N, C-alpha and C positions, 0 to 999 in steps of 0.2 A: 454693942457694936452691930450685931445682926439685926436688932430691932430698928436701929437708925438707918441701916441700909435698906431694909424692907420699907420703911416709911418714905425714903427717898425714891424707891422704885414705884411705889403707888402714886406719889406726887408727880413723877415723870409721866406715868400713864394717863393721869387725869388732866395734865396741863393742856394738851392739844384740844380736847373737846371743850374745855372751859374757855380757851382762847377763841375757838371757832364760834362759840355762843355769843361772843361780844361783837362779831362781825354783822353788818346789816344783811338782811335777806335779799338776794338779787331778784327774786321773783315777786316780792311784795309790791303793792301799789304805791305810787308816790304819796306822801302825806297829804298833798293838796287834794288828791282824789279819794283817799281812804277816809278822810274826815268829812267828806260831803255826805249830806243826808241821803239815806237810801231812797230810791225812787225819784230822784231829781235829775239824773243824767239823761242824755239822749236815748240810751238803751232802754230806759224805763218808759219814755213817752213815744219813742219811735220804733222803727223796725231794726232789730239787732241781728237776726240771721234768718235764713230760709233753708229748707230742705225740700227739693222738688222731687216728687215720686208719684206722678200721676194724680189719681184721686186721693192718695194718702199723703199729699204734700203737707208740710207743717211750716210755721213761721213763728218767731218770737216777736210779738207786737204788744206794746203797752205793758210790758212786764209779765206777760203770760203767753203760753203756747196757744196758737190758733190754727184752725184748719179750714178747708173750704166749707162754706155754709155757716160758720160761727158768727154770732152777732157781736159786733164791736162798734163803739162810737156811733150809735144810731144807724148802723147799716150792717150788711153781711159781707163776709170775705167771699168775693166772687172769683178771684184768681190769685194764684201764688206763682210767681215767676222767679227766675234766677236772681234778679236784682230789685224786685219790688212786689208789693201786693196791691190788689185792687179791692176797695171797699165800696159797695153799691148800696145806696139808700134812697129815701124819698127826695133828698136834695141833690142827687146826682151821683157821679162816680168820683172817688178819691183814689189817687195813686200815691202810695207811700214807698219811697226808695230807700235802699240800704245805706248808701254811702253819704248822701247829703242830708239825710234826716228831714227832708222837706215833704210837703204834701201838695200835690197838684190836683186841683178840683176841676171837674168838668160838669157844669150844670146840666140837669136833666132837660132834654129837649122834648117838648110836647108837640104833637102834631097840630097843625092849624085846625081851628074849629070849622065845622062845615055848616 
């Protein structure tokens, strides 16, 4: 009888963790996002976050951390602001924004020939 009571007590102690294990994880990504191939979302190709700290500012662009002067996409990071970064290169300046994941290009303006 004591063994049966002990077995019942152990089963009662294990029941809540086993029941909780069958519940879905509320912090998990939705299946539609978790099955996506890595590196295909906007955070992998665009600007995901910035940290503005003067000359030590950082940004997460194209799946990697960049800072002022780093070379990316055929240009260099020339500015890191609260909501965008600026990439300057031989083709002009590109501004990449955080929220809309778009790139606005300003062609390089050359002075008129003399």
